[in-house]
Structures are given as C-alpha cells and as structure tokens.
C-alpha positions, -999 to 999 in steps of 0.1 A, spaced: -862 -662 -584 -871 -635 -560 -862 -598 -564 -859 -575 -534 -879 -542 -535 -866 -513 -513 -884 -481 -507 -868 -448 -498 -875 -456 -462 -857 -489 -465 -827 -474 -483 -824 -447 -456 -824 -473 -429 -797 -493 -447 -774 -463 -454 -749 -443 -434 -728 -415 -448 -696 -430 -434 -703 -463 -451 -711 -446 -484 -678 -426 -482 -659 -458 -478 -678 -476 -506 -673 -447 -531 -636 -447 -523 -635 -484 -531 -654 -477 -563 -630 -450 -575 -600 -472 -569 -617 -501 -588 -624 -478 -617 -588 -466 -617 -576 -502 -617 -596 -511 -648 -621 -533 -630 -651 -514 -641 -671 -512 -674 -690 -479 -675 -708 -469 -707 -715 -432 -716 -742 -414 -697 -776 -411 -715 -791 -377 -709 -824 -362 -718 -837 -326 -712 -873 -318 -707 -872 -279 -708 -909 -274 -708 -910 -288 -673 -876 -276 -662 -864 -312 -659 -837 -336 -670 -831 -373 -668 -798 -392 -667 -792 -430 -671 -760 -443 -656 -749 -479 -658 -719 -500 -647 -705 -534 -643 -681 -538 -614 -659 -569 -617 -649 -567 -580 -684 -573 -566 -697 -590 -598 -728 -568 -601 -744 -547 -628 -763 -515 -619 -785 -492 -639 -797 -459 -624 -824 -437 -638 -823 -403 -621 -844 -372 -628 -840 -336 -616 -871 -315 -620 -864 -282 -605 -900 -271 -603 -907 -299 -578 -910 -286 -543 -923 -253 -556 -952 -265 -578 -958 -298 -560 -948 -319 -529 -924 -340 -549 -887 -338 -543 -865 -323 -570 -844 -354 -573 -862 -387 -581 -844 -419 -590 -845 -457 -592 -816 -481 -591 -817 -516 -606 -791 -541 -593 -784 -573 -613 -762 -604 -607 -732 -599 -628 -728 -637 -633 -763 -644 -646 -780 -611 -653 -808 -619 -629 -825 -589 -612 -814 -588 -575 -830 -556 -563 -850 -526 -573 -845 -497 -550 -852 -460 -546 -822 -441 -561 -830 -406 -548 -812 -409 -515 -784 -430 -531 -777 -403 -557 -777 -376 -530 -754 -394 -505 -730 -409 -530 -725 -374 -546 -720 -358 -512 -695 -386 -504 -676 -377 -536 -672 -341 -526 -662 -350 -491 -635 -374 -504 -621 -347 -527 -619 -322 -498 -603 -348 -475 -576 -353 -502 -572 -318 -516 -584 -291 -492 -561 -275 -467 -561 -295 -435 -570 -263 -415 -601 -256 -436 -630 -244 -414 -653 -223 -436 -673 -235 -466 -692 -215 -493 -722 -234 -507 -742 -225 -538 -777 -239 -538 -801 -248 -510 -816 -281 -522 -810 -317 -512 -775 -320 -528 -764 -288 -510 -773 -305 -478 -756 -338 -486 -724 -321 -495 -722 -305 -461 -734 -336 -442 -707 -357 -458 -680 -330 -456 -685 -326 -418 -678 -364 -414 -643 -359 -427 -633 -324 -417 -638 -300 -388 -661 -275 -405 -672 -246 -383 -691 -223 -407 -712 -228 -438 -720 -197 -459 -748 -205 -483 -762 -186 -512 -792 -196 -534 -811 -179 -562 -842 -192 -544 -839 -174 -511 -871 -189 -497 -854 -223 -493 -825 -210 -472 -843 -207 -438 -850 -245 -439 -815 -252 -451 -801 -233 -421 -823 -253 -397 -814 -286 -413 -777 -278 -416 -774 -268 -379 -794 -297 -367 -774 -323 -386 -739 -308 -383 -719 -288 -357 -714 -260 -381 -729 -225 -380 -749 -218 -411 -749 -182 -424 -774 -171 -451 -759 -149 -478 -775 -125 -502 -748 -127 -529 -721 -151 -542 -696 -125 -531 -708 -127 -495 -708 -165 -495 -672 -167 -508 -659 -143 -481 -632 -161 -461 -642 -195 -476 -616 -223 -476 -638 -247 -496 -665 -238 -521 -692 -262 -533 -716 -256 -562 -748 -276 -566 -770 -256 -589 -783 -263 -625 -770 -229 -637 -762 -225 -674 -744 -192 -668 -715 -189 -644 -720 -168 -613 -687 -172 -594 -661 -149 -609 -624 -157 -607 -618 -126 -586 -637 -144 -558 -614 -174 -556 -586 -169 -532 -552 -188 -531 -555 -220 -512 -592 -227 -519 -605 -261 -528 -635 -261 -552 -661 -289 -555 -679 -284 -588 -711 -306 -587 -738 -289 -607 -724 -291 -642 -732 -326 -651 -744 -319 -686 -730 -300 -715 -742 -264 -713 -742 -261 -675 -718 -237 -660 -713 -224 -624 -677 -213 -624 -657 -187 -644 -636 -209 -667 -606 -186 -660 -604 -203 -625 -590 -234 -642 -560 -216 -657 -536 -220 -628 -555 -246 -607 -548 -283 -600 -577 -299 -617 -590 -333 -607 -619 -352 -623 -639 -381 -612 -638 -394 -649 -618 -375 -674 -638 -386 -704 -670 -375 -687 -658 -342 -674 -643 -331 -707 -676 -337 -724 -701 -329 -697 -686 -311 -668 -672 -278 -656 -638 -289 -671 -655 -289 -705 -663 -252 -702 -626 -244 -695 -615 -265 -725 -641 -250 -748 -630 -215 -737 -594 -223 -745 -582 -219 -709 -568 -254 -706 -565 -286 -727 -572 -321 -716 -535 -326 -711 -537 -300 -683 -560 -321 -661 -539 -333 -632 -555 -366 -623 -586 -386 -618 -596 -390 -581 -590 -427 -582 -554 -421 -590 -551 -399 -558 -568 -426 -537 -544 -452 -551 -514 -431 -542 -503 -427 -577 -499 -389 -576 -493 -363 -548 -522 -345 -533 -521 -308 -524 -485 -296 -526 -487 -260 -514 -510 -240 -491 -516 -214 -518 -526 -240 -544 -561 -237 -559 -576 -272 -563 -607 -281 -583 -626 -314 -581 -650 -316 -611 -676 -344 -606 -701 -354 -632 -712 -385 -613 -703 -420 -622 -721 -453 -625 -695 -470 -602 -706 -447 -574 -742 -460 -578 -730 -495 -581 -709 -497 -549 -735 -478 -529 -764 -499 -542 -745 -532 -536 -738 -520 -500 -775 -511 -495 -786 -545 -509 -764 -565 -485 -773 -545 -454 -810 -547 -463 -808 -585 -465 -791 -586 -431 -817 -563 -415 -847 -579 -432 -857 -547 -450 -880 -545 -480 -903 -570 -497 -895 -598 -521 -915 -604 -553 -913 -629 -581 -899 -609 -611 -890 -639 -632 
C-alpha cells in the first residue's frame, strides 16, 4: 500500500484555523461521549539541552483512525540555531487495519490545535465583552493562541510579556499583521495583566510568575504551559474560588496547572467543575456571573492531534498535496 508523506509546507496549505477549531470541538465531544481511547502521555526531559519530548496517542472510533504524535520542545532552538523550538511528527493509521495512512509534520498541527483549544475555552467561558488579552511568552504558541482567539472574539489589544525580551519586537509585528489587535509590549507581568479580560500563559516556567493579586474578578485564564509535572505559571491560590475546567481531568491532575493547586492543598479533584467536552455537549452551564474567575487548564490531548491530522489528511488528498511512497 501507499503512504502519504506531508511536509510542513503541505500541512500549512491543508490547514485553516477555523477548520481546526471545528475539528477540535468535535474531538472534545467525542472524548466526552466515550468514543476515544487515549493512553497516558509518555514524557521525557533532556535538561542538558533544555528540551523535552512528549508522545501522545489516540484511537478515535468516530473517524476510525489511530494517531501517534511525537512532539519536542527545545527552548534553545531559535537562539542557538535556526531550528524552531517546537518540532513534531504525526503518524496516522487506519483504525480498521493498522495500515499507515500518512506521515506528516506535527509542529504546525501542535501549535494550531493548542491555539484552537484556548480559543474554544474563551468562546465558552470568557465574558462576551472581553477586548484585552494578557499573553505570557513570545514564541510560536503565544502567536497561535492569539490568532485562534481573534477568530472567535473581537480582541482589540494584546499585552505581551516574555522573559526573552528580544523576541517581542517580532511578536508585535507578526501579531499586528495577522490580527486586527494592537500589540503592546510589556516589561513585567503586572503591566501585561493591567485591564486584561483574558490571560494566556504559554511558557515552560517551573516557578509561577503570576500572583493571585493580579487576577481580577471576571477574568478568564488559559493555562497552556504547564503540560508536565513540575511546571508552574500561575499562583495556585488563583484556583481557590475559580471555576476550573480541564481538557482531561486525569491529565490535568497529574501534569497540569490543576495539579499544582491540588498538591498545594488549595482544591481537590472534586472541586474541578468540568471537562471542556461536557461544556460543548451542553451538560453544564458556562459562565454564570460577570465577576466569576474561570480557568481552562489544557495539557494537550491525543484526540486533538487525531482530529486535526485526519482533517489534514483528507484535505491533502483532495488538493493533491504531498508525495506517496511504498511503506509496506
């Protein structure tokens, strides 16, 4: 049989943020409905090179496909080399036979599907009049979060802070070129959080830098960076009186920002309000008060990769993208 090989260029041509948002919503609903097998994430740290690698896999009964993604984050890339910080590969298999359908670049898929997740959470949980966003981090994921968010909400100002100040000038240029929002560069987390309605964190920090005092009533928080035990961007005290939504409760209590709040004794697993698939399925109310603090903790799920990769594969075949080779 023939297997399709898709480069990053091919994947980019086959993807659109709107399509990915729709696909990820479908994936979350499928997961909530029990149509997904999703094994635990396999994680490896390579501290001597400031890197980490995650392996996420999934079987989706609805599209009858199996996906395996190997994604690496090497934070020195872009500083010490021309390589991107995020490098990944997705393997897509026929769920009926196990045959390899496609091997595709996973870097863009990881970035867009994670951005889509944050945007979906803001669409569901942020105040409808939200206009200003605080962003922590100036890398690829910090961009994707804003690009996706601006597809679903009328964002007018992005206030961005990064420990690596040198990357912010390009972030401003890219952000204003690809959205209608004004991008403001900030020197401190406090400055970034000023008047923010939504706050998004995308860093690999292991020590929180956003204090509870900076979080105002009515804010929606998208916690992206903590996808491995030991990472921490937010003061665990923020969780005490917040409505906490996870992408996957089992993952977030063992790997995510939610874990930090549980380990600190601020909340218990029973205090988690819902998984996002429950909200999309209409099983629980969304934001119920304008002064409510809502938190979406996302550790990233295999089902997101699965539905996005399956969509890319179908579009690539329609457009004649990529190259086929005899794998078996």
